[in-house]
N, CA, C and O atoms as a GROMACS GRO file, in nm:
protein
  516
    1MET      N    1   1.318  -1.227  -0.589
    1MET     CA    2   1.187  -1.103  -0.542
    1MET      C    3   1.248  -1.032  -0.521
    1MET      O    4   1.273  -1.047  -0.401
    2ARG      N    5   1.330  -0.903  -0.577
    2ARG     CA    6   1.314  -0.758  -0.492
    2ARG      C    7   1.211  -0.706  -0.473
    2ARG      O    8   1.112  -0.677  -0.541
    3ARG      N    9   1.264  -0.687  -0.294
    3ARG     CA   10   1.136  -0.603  -0.217
    3ARG      C   11   1.197  -0.496  -0.173
    3ARG      O   12   1.320  -0.491  -0.174
    4ARG      N   13   1.116  -0.385  -0.122
    4ARG     CA   14   1.174  -0.296  -0.042
    4ARG      C   15   1.085  -0.234   0.110
    4ARG      O   16   0.966  -0.210   0.091
    5SER      N   17   1.114  -0.222   0.184
    5SER     CA   18   1.034  -0.112   0.304
    5SER      C   19   1.111   0.046   0.317
    5SER      O   20   1.225   0.092   0.309
    6GLU      N   21   0.941   0.107   0.348
    6GLU     CA   22   0.979   0.203   0.322
    6GLU      C   23   0.885   0.272   0.484
    6GLU      O   24   0.765   0.271   0.513
    7ASN      N   25   0.981   0.313   0.544
    7ASN     CA   26   0.921   0.337   0.667
    7ASN      C   27   0.912   0.538   0.672
    7ASN      O   28   0.977   0.605   0.592
    8THR      N   29   0.819   0.602   0.783
    8THR     CA   30   0.801   0.723   0.803
    8THR      C   31   0.844   0.754   0.980
    8THR      O   32   0.816   0.694   1.084
    9GLU      N   33   0.923   0.877   0.950
    9GLU     CA   34   0.900   0.890   1.110
    9GLU      C   35   0.899   0.991   1.139
    9GLU      O   36   0.962   1.075   1.074
   10LYS      N   37   0.795   1.037   1.295
   10LYS     CA   38   0.784   1.176   1.286
   10LYS      C   39   0.842   1.206   1.455
   10LYS      O   40   0.829   1.126   1.547
   11ASN      N   41   0.911   1.354   1.465
   11ASN     CA   42   1.005   1.340   1.562
   11ASN      C   43   1.107   1.210   1.600
   11ASN      O   44   1.097   1.174   1.717
   12GLY      N   45   1.174   1.158   1.541
   12GLY     CA   46   1.247   1.054   1.509
   12GLY      C   47   1.182   0.905   1.573
   12GLY      O   48   1.250   0.815   1.623
   13GLN      N   49   1.042   0.907   1.557
   13GLN     CA   50   0.992   0.795   1.603
   13GLN      C   51   0.928   0.754   1.474
   13GLN      O   52   0.867   0.835   1.404
   14VAL      N   53   0.945   0.611   1.439
   14VAL     CA   54   0.923   0.510   1.321
   14VAL      C   55   0.775   0.496   1.341
   14VAL      O   56   0.735   0.408   1.418
   15VAL      N   57   0.692   0.573   1.280
   15VAL     CA   58   0.552   0.551   1.267
   15VAL      C   59   0.409   0.494   1.159
   15VAL      O   60   0.287   0.508   1.154
   16GLY      N   61   0.507   0.430   1.090
   16GLY     CA   62   0.461   0.375   0.958
   16GLY      C   63   0.551   0.310   0.926
   16GLY      O   64   0.663   0.317   0.977
   17TYR      N   65   0.499   0.194   0.790
   17TYR     CA   66   0.535   0.161   0.725
   17TYR      C   67   0.500   0.059   0.634
   17TYR      O   68   0.413  -0.022   0.668
   18ALA      N   69   0.569   0.050   0.496
   18ALA     CA   70   0.504  -0.052   0.404
   18ALA      C   71   0.620  -0.136   0.290
   18ALA      O   72   0.721  -0.089   0.236
   19ILE      N   73   0.576  -0.243   0.281
   19ILE     CA   74   0.669  -0.335   0.228
   19ILE      C   75   0.647  -0.346   0.108
   19ILE      O   76   0.528  -0.316   0.098
   20ALA      N   77   0.696  -0.377  -0.024
   20ALA     CA   78   0.664  -0.358  -0.136
   20ALA      C   79   0.732  -0.441  -0.225
   20ALA      O   80   0.844  -0.480  -0.192
   21GLY      N   81   0.669  -0.487  -0.368
   21GLY     CA   82   0.792  -0.544  -0.476
   21GLY      C   83   0.689  -0.567  -0.537
   21GLY      O   84   0.579  -0.514  -0.527
   22ALA      N   85   0.749  -0.707  -0.647
   22ALA     CA   86   0.745  -0.730  -0.763
   22ALA      C   87   0.504  -0.842  -0.683
   22ALA      O   88   0.477  -0.922  -0.594
   23GLU      N   89   0.443  -0.791  -0.756
   23GLU     CA   90   0.337  -0.896  -0.769
   23GLU      C   91   0.363  -1.041  -0.750
   23GLU      O   92   0.423  -1.081  -0.851
   24ARG      N   93   0.340  -1.156  -0.650
   24ARG     CA   94   0.359  -1.284  -0.571
   24ARG      C   95   0.306  -1.395  -0.686
   24ARG      O   96   0.360  -1.503  -0.706
   25THR      N   97   0.220  -1.356  -0.737
   25THR     CA   98   0.090  -1.460  -0.794
   25THR      C   99   0.086  -1.493  -0.949
   25THR      O  100   0.068  -1.597  -1.013
   26ALA      N  101   0.118  -1.328  -0.990
   26ALA     CA  102   0.119  -1.352  -1.146
   26ALA      C  103  -0.033  -1.411  -1.176
   26ALA      O  104  -0.035  -1.496  -1.266
   27VAL      N  105  -0.158  -1.381  -1.118
   27VAL     CA  106  -0.283  -1.401  -1.081
   27VAL      C  107  -0.336  -1.315  -1.187
   27VAL      O  108  -0.376  -1.345  -1.300
   28LEU      N  109  -0.329  -1.177  -1.114
   28LEU     CA  110  -0.432  -1.018  -1.168
   28LEU      C  111  -0.308  -0.960  -1.271
   28LEU      O  112  -0.187  -0.972  -1.254
   29PRO      N  113  -0.361  -0.910  -1.354
   29PRO     CA  114  -0.269  -0.812  -1.443
   29PRO      C  115  -0.215  -0.716  -1.406
   29PRO      O  116  -0.235  -0.611  -1.468
   30PHE      N  117  -0.122  -0.718  -1.287
   30PHE     CA  118  -0.038  -0.579  -1.210
   30PHE      C  119   0.098  -0.675  -1.207
   30PHE      O  120   0.106  -0.796  -1.228
   31SER      N  121   0.227  -0.556  -1.165
   31SER     CA  122   0.361  -0.582  -1.204
   31SER      C  123   0.357  -0.571  -1.044
   31SER      O  124   0.380  -0.680  -0.991
   32GLY      N  125   0.340  -0.495  -0.979
   32GLY     CA  126   0.342  -0.461  -0.842
   32GLY      C  127   0.285  -0.539  -0.761
   32GLY      O  128   0.201  -0.618  -0.804
   33GLU      N  129   0.324  -0.534  -0.599
   33GLU     CA  130   0.208  -0.510  -0.512
   33GLU      C  131   0.235  -0.452  -0.374
   33GLU      O  132   0.338  -0.488  -0.317
   34LEU      N  133   0.182  -0.396  -0.336
   34LEU     CA  134   0.208  -0.361  -0.159
   34LEU      C  135   0.137  -0.462  -0.112
   34LEU      O  136   0.022  -0.503  -0.126
   35TRP      N  137   0.285  -0.513  -0.019
   35TRP     CA  138   0.242  -0.693   0.071
   35TRP      C  139   0.232  -0.616   0.172
   35TRP      O  140   0.171  -0.681   0.257
   36ALA      N  141   0.257  -0.511   0.213
   36ALA     CA  142   0.180  -0.460   0.355
   36ALA      C  143   0.231  -0.367   0.406
   36ALA      O  144   0.348  -0.336   0.385
   37MET      N  145   0.123  -0.284   0.508
   37MET     CA  146   0.126  -0.149   0.516
   37MET      C  147   0.065  -0.101   0.689
   37MET      O  148  -0.054  -0.117   0.717
   38TYR      N  149   0.150  -0.052   0.776
   38TYR     CA  150   0.092  -0.061   0.925
   38TYR      C  151   0.152   0.105   0.917
   38TYR      O  152   0.239   0.153   0.844
   39ILE      N  153   0.063   0.171   1.029
   39ILE     CA  154   0.048   0.279   1.089
   39ILE      C  155   0.018   0.281   1.203
   39ILE      O  156  -0.074   0.210   1.242
   40LEU      N  157   0.113   0.391   1.319
   40LEU     CA  158   0.070   0.373   1.459
   40LEU      C  159  -0.066   0.353   1.472
   40LEU      O  160  -0.098   0.373   1.354
   41GLN      N  161  -0.192   0.323   1.540
   41GLN     CA  162  -0.346   0.409   1.530
   41GLN      C  163  -0.371   0.556   1.545
   41GLN      O  164  -0.464   0.629   1.512
   42GLU      N  165  -0.206   0.584   1.632
   42GLU     CA  166  -0.246   0.756   1.683
   42GLU      C  167  -0.239   0.822   1.574
   42GLU      O  168  -0.320   0.914   1.565
   43TYR      N  169  -0.133   0.799   1.444
   43TYR     CA  170  -0.092   0.846   1.387
   43TYR      C  171  -0.199   0.773   1.235
   43TYR      O  172  -0.155   0.761   1.121
   44HIS      N  173  -0.345   0.734   1.283
   44HIS     CA  174  -0.413   0.726   1.136
   44HIS      C  175  -0.519   0.889   1.121
   44HIS      O  176  -0.571   0.958   1.209
   45ARG      N  177  -0.518   0.900   1.010
   45ARG     CA  178  -0.583   0.995   0.978
   45ARG      C  179  -0.531   1.147   0.906
   45ARG      O  180  -0.589   1.241   0.852
   46GLN      N  181  -0.352   1.105   0.946
   46GLN     CA  182  -0.289   1.242   0.939
   46GLN      C  183  -0.252   1.236   0.817
   46GLN      O  184  -0.166   1.320   0.791
   47ARG      N  185  -0.298   1.141   0.690
   47ARG     CA  186  -0.246   1.117   0.571
   47ARG      C  187  -0.055   1.084   0.533
   47ARG      O  188   0.024   1.134   0.453
   48ILE      N  189  -0.043   0.978   0.639
   48ILE     CA  190   0.077   0.912   0.662
   48ILE      C  191   0.101   0.857   0.537
   48ILE      O  192   0.189   0.881   0.454
   49GLY      N  193  -0.013   0.762   0.540
   49GLY     CA  194  -0.041   0.683   0.444
   49GLY      C  195   0.012   0.623   0.329
   49GLY      O  196   0.064   0.520   0.286
   50HIS      N  197  -0.059   0.835   0.277
   50HIS     CA  198  -0.070   0.868   0.150
   50HIS      C  199   0.118   0.853   0.118
   50HIS      O  200   0.166   0.792   0.022
   51LEU      N  201   0.190   0.921   0.217
   51LEU     CA  202   0.315   0.931   0.212
   51LEU      C  203   0.390   0.801   0.126
   51LEU      O  204   0.446   0.797   0.017
   52LEU      N  205   0.357   0.681   0.248
   52LEU     CA  206   0.420   0.599   0.260
   52LEU      C  207   0.410   0.518   0.067
   52LEU      O  208   0.488   0.455  -0.004
   53ILE      N  209   0.287   0.565   0.056
   53ILE     CA  210   0.165   0.476  -0.126
   53ILE      C  211   0.271   0.577  -0.201
   53ILE      O  212   0.320   0.529  -0.302
   54GLU      N  213   0.302   0.674  -0.176
   54GLU     CA  214   0.414   0.741  -0.301
   54GLU      C  215   0.555   0.714  -0.285
   54GLU      O  216   0.624   0.746  -0.382
   55MET      N  217   0.623   0.656  -0.173
   55MET     CA  218   0.752   0.630  -0.220
   55MET      C  219   0.707   0.488  -0.229
   55MET      O  220   0.804   0.447  -0.294
   56VAL      N  221   0.637   0.390  -0.213
   56VAL     CA  222   0.607   0.261  -0.267
   56VAL      C  223   0.608   0.277  -0.395
   56VAL      O  224   0.705   0.239  -0.460
   57ALA      N  225   0.502   0.336  -0.452
   57ALA     CA  226   0.483   0.413  -0.590
   57ALA      C  227   0.621   0.396  -0.660
   57ALA      O  228   0.660   0.296  -0.720
   58ASN      N  229   0.703   0.538  -0.635
   58ASN     CA  230   0.802   0.606  -0.689
   58ASN      C  231   0.927   0.468  -0.677
   58ASN      O  232   1.017   0.448  -0.759
   59ARG      N  233   0.898   0.388  -0.550
   59ARG     CA  234   1.011   0.262  -0.547
   59ARG      C  235   0.990   0.160  -0.659
   59ARG      O  236   1.061   0.126  -0.754
   60LEU      N  237   0.836   0.111  -0.603
   60LEU     CA  238   0.784   0.024  -0.787
   60LEU      C  239   0.842   0.043  -0.919
   60LEU      O  240   0.910  -0.030  -0.991
   61ALA      N  241   0.778   0.214  -0.938
   61ALA     CA  242   0.830   0.245  -1.047
   61ALA      C  243   0.922   0.244  -1.089
   61ALA      O  244   0.936   0.229  -1.210
   62ALA      N  245   1.064   0.267  -0.973
   62ALA     CA  246   1.218   0.263  -1.047
   62ALA      C  247   1.236   0.144  -1.090
   62ALA      O  248   1.281   0.133  -1.204
   63GLN      N  249   1.206   0.023  -1.013
   63GLN     CA  250   1.145  -0.118  -1.078
   63GLN      C  251   1.126  -0.168  -1.204
   63GLN      O  252   1.186  -0.265  -1.249
   64GLN      N  253   1.022  -0.083  -1.279
   64GLN     CA  254   1.029  -0.123  -1.384
   64GLN      C  255   0.885  -0.149  -1.304
   64GLN      O  256   0.830  -0.116  -1.409
   65HIS      N  257   0.774  -0.178  -1.216
   65HIS     CA  258   0.615  -0.199  -1.188
   65HIS      C  259   0.570  -0.037  -1.212
   65HIS      O  260   0.615   0.062  -1.153
   66ASN      N  261   0.513  -0.040  -1.273
   66ASN     CA  262   0.414   0.066  -1.291
   66ASN      C  263   0.249   0.018  -1.281
   66ASN      O  264   0.172   0.110  -1.305
   67SER      N  265   0.201  -0.083  -1.256
   67SER     CA  266   0.114  -0.111  -1.203
   67SER      C  267   0.125  -0.187  -1.033
   67SER      O  268   0.230  -0.241  -0.997
   68MET      N  269   0.039  -0.183  -0.968
   68MET     CA  270   0.047  -0.215  -0.822
   68MET      C  271  -0.108  -0.292  -0.772
   68MET      O  272  -0.211  -0.268  -0.835
   69ILE      N  273  -0.106  -0.373  -0.665
   69ILE     CA  274  -0.239  -0.465  -0.650
   69ILE      C  275  -0.153  -0.467  -0.488
   69ILE      O  276  -0.039  -0.493  -0.449
   70VAL      N  277  -0.287  -0.421  -0.422
   70VAL     CA  278  -0.287  -0.516  -0.262
   70VAL      C  279  -0.407  -0.563  -0.221
   70VAL      O  280  -0.520  -0.515  -0.231
   71TRP      N  281  -0.373  -0.646  -0.182
   71TRP     CA  282  -0.509  -0.764  -0.069
   71TRP      C  283  -0.526  -0.746   0.019
   71TRP      O  284  -0.438  -0.793   0.090
   72ILE      N  285  -0.648  -0.666   0.106
   72ILE     CA  286  -0.678  -0.643   0.217
   72ILE      C  287  -0.806  -0.722   0.291
   72ILE      O  288  -0.894  -0.795   0.247
   73LEU      N  289  -0.785  -0.688   0.380
   73LEU     CA  290  -0.925  -0.841   0.394
   73LEU      C  291  -1.073  -0.722   0.400
   73LEU      O  292  -1.087  -0.601   0.423
   74ALA      N  293  -1.133  -0.799   0.377
   74ALA     CA  294  -1.338  -0.750   0.309
   74ALA      C  295  -1.365  -0.653   0.384
   74ALA      O  296  -1.402  -0.546   0.337
   75ASP      N  297  -1.345  -0.681   0.561
   75ASP     CA  298  -1.394  -0.627   0.644
   75ASP      C  299  -1.276  -0.553   0.724
   75ASP      O  300  -1.267  -0.564   0.846
   76ASN      N  301  -1.186  -0.479   0.648
   76ASN     CA  302  -1.113  -0.434   0.734
   76ASN      C  303  -1.120  -0.237   0.702
   76ASN      O  304  -1.075  -0.195   0.595
   77PRO      N  305  -1.158  -0.174   0.768
   77PRO     CA  306  -1.220  -0.071   0.730
   77PRO      C  307  -1.081   0.060   0.675
   77PRO      O  308  -1.054   0.175   0.638
   78CYS      N  309  -1.059  -0.007   0.693
   78CYS     CA  310  -0.926   0.088   0.637
   78CYS      C  311  -0.911   0.075   0.432
   78CYS      O  312  -0.844   0.142   0.354
   79ARG      N  313  -1.011  -0.049   0.409
   79ARG     CA  314  -0.979  -0.057   0.281
   79ARG      C  315  -1.032   0.055   0.212
   79ARG      O  316  -0.996   0.073   0.096
   80HIS      N  317  -1.116   0.138   0.269
   80HIS     CA  318  -1.192   0.259   0.202
   80HIS      C  319  -1.000   0.380   0.149
   80HIS      O  320  -0.970   0.437   0.044
   81PHE      N  321  -0.942   0.371   0.251
   81PHE     CA  322  -0.808   0.429   0.214
   81PHE      C  323  -0.795   0.432   0.064
   81PHE      O  324  -0.814   0.530  -0.010
   82TYR      N  325  -0.760   0.308   0.030
   82TYR     CA  326  -0.779   0.257  -0.088
   82TYR      C  327  -0.858   0.320  -0.182
   82TYR      O  328  -0.817   0.350  -0.294
   83GLU      N  329  -0.940   0.336  -0.152
   83GLU     CA  330  -1.067   0.358  -0.263
   83GLU      C  331  -1.001   0.494  -0.268
   83GLU      O  332  -0.931   0.513  -0.368
   84SER      N  333  -1.009   0.579  -0.194
   84SER     CA  334  -1.022   0.705  -0.185
   84SER      C  335  -0.901   0.738  -0.281
   84SER      O  336  -0.919   0.848  -0.333
   85LEU      N  337  -0.796   0.682  -0.316
   85LEU     CA  338  -0.659   0.682  -0.384
   85LEU      C  339  -0.660   0.667  -0.513
   85LEU      O  340  -0.578   0.706  -0.596
   86GLY      N  341  -0.855   0.552  -0.538
   86GLY     CA  342  -0.822   0.561  -0.642
   86GLY      C  343  -0.809   0.398  -0.712
   86GLY      O  344  -0.795   0.376  -0.832
   87GLY      N  345  -0.818   0.295  -0.607
   87GLY     CA  346  -0.766   0.168  -0.631
   87GLY      C  347  -0.921   0.096  -0.681
   87GLY      O  348  -1.024   0.152  -0.642
   88THR      N  349  -0.925   0.048  -0.714
   88THR     CA  350  -1.021  -0.020  -0.780
   88THR      C  351  -1.017  -0.160  -0.792
   88THR      O  352  -0.918  -0.224  -0.829
   89LEU      N  353  -1.193  -0.233  -0.739
   89LEU     CA  354  -1.181  -0.382  -0.720
   89LEU      C  355  -1.081  -0.472  -0.806
   89LEU      O  356  -1.081  -0.447  -0.926
   90ALA      N  357  -1.026  -0.538  -0.777
   90ALA     CA  358  -0.984  -0.632  -0.886
   90ALA      C  359  -0.964  -0.756  -0.910
   90ALA      O  360  -0.915  -0.813  -1.007
   91GLY      N  361  -1.036  -0.819  -0.743
   91GLY     CA  362  -1.001  -0.946  -0.728
   91GLY      C  363  -1.067  -1.010  -0.581
   91GLY      O  364  -1.140  -0.935  -0.515
   92GLU      N  365  -1.046  -1.120  -0.542
   92GLU     CA  366  -1.151  -1.120  -0.453
   92GLU      C  367  -1.116  -1.317  -0.401
   92GLU      O  368  -1.183  -1.408  -0.448
   93LYS      N  369  -1.020  -1.334  -0.317
   93LYS     CA  370  -1.053  -1.445  -0.243
   93LYS      C  371  -1.042  -1.460  -0.098
   93LYS      O  372  -1.034  -1.366  -0.018
   94THR      N  373  -1.043  -1.575  -0.071
   94THR     CA  374  -1.071  -1.716   0.089
   94THR      C  375  -0.944  -1.695   0.069
   94THR      O  376  -0.873  -1.671  -0.029
   95LEU      N  377  -0.920  -1.720   0.253
   95LEU     CA  378  -0.848  -1.792   0.307
   95LEU      C  379  -0.844  -1.838   0.458
   95LEU      O  380  -0.882  -1.754   0.540
   96GLU      N  381  -0.812  -1.930   0.492
   96GLU     CA  382  -0.826  -1.995   0.642
   96GLU      C  383  -0.729  -1.953   0.709
   96GLU      O  384  -0.608  -1.950   0.687
   97ILE      N  385  -0.810  -1.911   0.820
   97ILE     CA  386  -0.648  -1.844   0.944
   97ILE      C  387  -0.712  -1.899   1.029
   97ILE      O  388  -0.835  -1.898   1.021
   98ALA      N  389  -0.628  -1.980   1.165
   98ALA     CA  390  -0.710  -2.094   1.278
   98ALA      C  391  -0.868  -2.108   1.302
   98ALA      O  392  -0.954  -2.083   1.387
   99GLY      N  393  -0.852  -2.167   1.167
   99GLY     CA  394  -0.991  -2.233   1.101
   99GLY      C  395  -1.142  -2.128   1.111
   99GLY      O  396  -1.256  -2.149   1.152
  100LYS      N  397  -1.072  -2.012   1.054
  100LYS     CA  398  -1.195  -1.908   1.031
  100LYS      C  399  -1.168  -1.883   0.828
  100LYS      O  400  -1.073  -1.850   0.757
  101THR      N  401  -1.288  -1.914   0.810
  101THR     CA  402  -1.243  -1.873   0.667
  101THR      C  403  -1.251  -1.715   0.646
  101THR      O  404  -1.325  -1.664   0.730
  102LEU      N  405  -1.210  -1.647   0.579
  102LEU     CA  406  -1.163  -1.527   0.586
  102LEU      C  407  -1.201  -1.473   0.397
  102LEU      O  408  -1.210  -1.556   0.307
  103THR      N  409  -1.217  -1.323   0.376
  103THR     CA  410  -1.257  -1.293   0.255
  103THR      C  411  -1.159  -1.172   0.237
  103THR      O  412  -1.157  -1.069   0.305
  104GLU      N  413  -1.075  -1.204   0.125
  104GLU     CA  414  -0.955  -1.062   0.110
  104GLU      C  415  -1.005  -1.004  -0.030
  104GLU      O  416  -1.033  -1.076  -0.126
  105VAL      N  417  -1.011  -0.897  -0.027
  105VAL     CA  418  -1.013  -0.843  -0.125
  105VAL      C  419  -0.900  -0.749  -0.231
  105VAL      O  420  -0.844  -0.661  -0.166
  106ALA      N  421  -0.872  -0.751  -0.324
  106ALA     CA  422  -0.766  -0.709  -0.389
  106ALA      C  423  -0.805  -0.547  -0.471
  106ALA      O  424  -0.900  -0.518  -0.544
  107TYR      N  425  -0.699  -0.469  -0.426
  107TYR     CA  426  -0.784  -0.267  -0.534
  107TYR      C  427  -0.597  -0.290  -0.596
  107TYR      O  428  -0.488  -0.320  -0.548
  108GLY      N  429  -0.654  -0.252  -0.723
  108GLY     CA  430  -0.539  -0.255  -0.830
  108GLY      C  431  -0.550  -0.081  -0.870
  108GLY      O  432  -0.643  -0.003  -0.851
  109TRP      N  433  -0.402  -0.057  -0.938
  109TRP     CA  434  -0.407   0.058  -1.055
  109TRP      C  435  -0.319  -0.012  -1.135
  109TRP      O  436  -0.221  -0.086  -1.119
  110PRO      N  437  -0.385   0.034  -1.228
  110PRO     CA  438  -0.306  -0.028  -1.389
  110PRO      C  439  -0.215   0.088  -1.428
  110PRO      O  440  -0.145   0.067  -1.528
  111ASP      N  441  -0.203   0.224  -1.357
  111ASP     CA  442  -0.109   0.272  -1.394
  111ASP      C  443  -0.051   0.332  -1.251
  111ASP      O  444  -0.145   0.398  -1.205
  112THR      N  445  -0.006   0.334  -1.214
  112THR     CA  446   0.066   0.418  -1.040
  112THR      C  447   0.112   0.588  -1.112
  112THR      O  448   0.186   0.658  -1.043
  113ARG      N  449   0.076   0.629  -1.215
  113ARG     CA  450   0.108   0.762  -1.217
  113ARG      C  451   0.061   0.866  -1.107
  113ARG      O  452   0.128   0.960  -1.064
  114SER      N  453  -0.065   0.833  -1.070
  114SER     CA  454  -0.182   0.935  -0.973
  114SER      C  455  -0.110   0.917  -0.838
  114SER      O  456  -0.131   0.994  -0.744
  115LEU      N  457   0.002   0.782  -0.829
  115LEU     CA  458   0.007   0.787  -0.649
  115LEU      C  459   0.162   0.845  -0.659
  115LEU      O  460   0.224   0.893  -0.564
  116ARG      N  461   0.216   0.831  -0.804
  116ARG     CA  462   0.360   0.930  -0.763
  116ARG      C  463   0.403   1.051  -0.683
  116ARG      O  464   0.512   1.078  -0.632
  117ASN      N  465   0.280   1.122  -0.686
  117ASN     CA  466   0.260   1.256  -0.648
  117ASN      C  467   0.206   1.219  -0.524
  117ASN      O  468   0.271   1.265  -0.430
  118CYS      N  469   0.129   1.165  -0.498
  118CYS     CA  470   0.014   1.212  -0.389
  118CYS      C  471   0.022   1.279  -0.284
  118CYS      O  472  -0.078   1.334  -0.239
  119ALA      N  473   0.150   1.290  -0.216
  119ALA     CA  474   0.188   1.285  -0.049
  119ALA      C  475   0.276   1.472  -0.107
  119ALA      O  476   0.346   1.525  -0.020
  120ALA      N  477   0.263   1.534  -0.220
  120ALA     CA  478   0.358   1.630  -0.231
  120ALA      C  479   0.404   1.754  -0.109
  120ALA      O  480   0.510   1.808  -0.076
  121HIS      N  481   0.233   1.764  -0.059
  121HIS     CA  482   0.189   1.915  -0.010
  121HIS      C  483   0.197   1.847   0.154
  121HIS      O  484   0.140   1.920   0.236
  122LEU      N  485   0.262   1.710   0.217
  122LEU     CA  486   0.244   1.665   0.372
  122LEU      C  487   0.366   1.606   0.383
  122LEU      O  488   0.376   1.494   0.432
  123ARG      N  489   0.467   1.675   0.342
  123ARG     CA  490   0.612   1.619   0.355
  123ARG      C  491   0.644   1.708   0.566
  123ARG      O  492   0.682   1.631   0.655
  124ASN      N  493   0.628   1.804   0.588
  124ASN     CA  494   0.643   1.922   0.687
  124ASN      C  495   0.612   1.827   0.797
  124ASN      O  496   0.506   1.770   0.818
  125GLY      N  497   0.736   1.818   0.869
  125GLY     CA  498   0.734   1.734   0.986
  125GLY      C  499   0.761   1.553   0.969
  125GLY      O  500   0.798   1.473   1.054
  126LEU      N  501   0.728   1.533   0.837
  126LEU     CA  502   0.772   1.362   0.858
  126LEU      C  503   0.902   1.364   0.771
  126LEU      O  504   0.928   1.465   0.706
  127ARG      N  505   0.982   1.261   0.769
  127ARG     CA  506   1.100   1.232   0.730
  127ARG      C  507   1.069   1.075   0.708
  127ARG      O  508   1.015   1.002   0.791
  128SER      N  509   1.116   1.034   0.573
  128SER     CA  510   1.083   0.911   0.549
  128SER      C  511   1.235   0.824   0.522
  128SER      O  512   1.345   0.880   0.524
  129SER      N  513   1.219   0.714   0.503
  129SER     CA  514   1.396   0.632   0.481
  129SER      C  515   1.336   0.543   0.414
  129SER      O  516   1.400   0.449   0.365
   0.00000   0.00000   0.00000
């Protein structure tokens, strides 16, 4: 399974990263998966997530993954970010961590073309690698 990490820098400091690759379960009809994304709290709401999503969607498309899914905890307030990018609810599951039952929801994009240029206007001051 090929995976790729993307990160974003501002003033020489890594402020966010995303890890993606092939969808891991083959349960839902998506070929690519955003496995993890994190942005430092002080850089939230600066559209860095848009840049990371764009890089991930382009990288996945280069690997012939033209659809994408992401799993996120249902009570994570950042889930609205995926909704704002057009992700639609695609699934739900529960998992247990440290004796606590948690619910995850999946957001999916059957076609990632809309994500592949979602940050074109945001590149000033940011460097990706």
